[in-house]
C-alpha atoms as one frame of an Amber mdcrd trajectory, in Angstrom:
protein
  -9.554   8.441 -10.731  -8.435   8.767  -7.319 -10.623   7.650  -4.309 -10.354
   7.614  -0.623  -7.645  10.043   1.567  -4.443   9.203  -1.361  -3.086  11.552
  -3.741  -1.284  10.450  -6.260   1.822  13.103  -6.218   3.520  12.064  -9.332
   6.890  12.028  -7.606  10.080  10.337  -9.215  11.028   7.423  -6.604  13.950
   9.865  -5.863  12.063  12.971  -5.678  10.142  10.212  -2.465  13.775   9.240
  -0.672  14.742  13.135  -0.335  11.792  13.848   1.127  12.359  10.660   3.555
  15.849  11.417   4.110  15.666  15.615   3.795  11.918  16.495   4.929  11.228
  12.769   7.479   8.162  13.181   5.189   6.738   9.834   3.805   4.777   8.065
   1.743   4.575   5.194  -0.571   7.155   4.654  -3.056   5.296   5.848  -5.733
   4.434   8.894  -4.718   1.266   8.194  -2.792   0.500  10.718   0.120  -1.944
  10.358   3.070  -3.671  13.597   2.511  -5.824  12.897   5.641  -2.249  13.521
   7.612  -1.708  17.186   5.830  -2.890  19.562   8.052  -3.603  23.548   8.922
  -0.144  23.146  10.464   2.014  21.099   8.779   0.829  22.439   4.611   3.389
  25.173   4.781   6.348  22.668   5.575   5.313  19.546   2.975   4.928  22.579
   0.484   7.741  23.889   1.467   9.534  20.032   0.887   7.795  19.322  -2.431
   9.016  23.400  -4.199  12.941  22.067  -2.823  13.022  17.824  -4.458  10.893
  19.276  -7.495  12.895  22.048  -7.853  15.738  22.788 -10.671  19.271  22.815
  -9.985  20.201  25.827 -11.912  23.613  24.433 -12.273  21.904  21.504 -13.804
  19.440  24.161 -15.855  22.386  25.917 -17.755  24.357  23.291 -18.142  21.547
  21.790 -20.604  22.694  25.215 -22.893  26.189  24.841 -22.875
């Protein structure tokens, strides 16, 4: 159960590092993010960044079927 202003994202440590390096989005190494910091002004940016670091690379996907 989650209680409080932090939400567990389920992101891997590598994805958390990518968010920090590429998008300057910071969270705990285990993927907990402060929902208090999400606003109507930054939610689209956050959603796009999450999409970028969680999408499957098409080249990687193709290599799985070769």
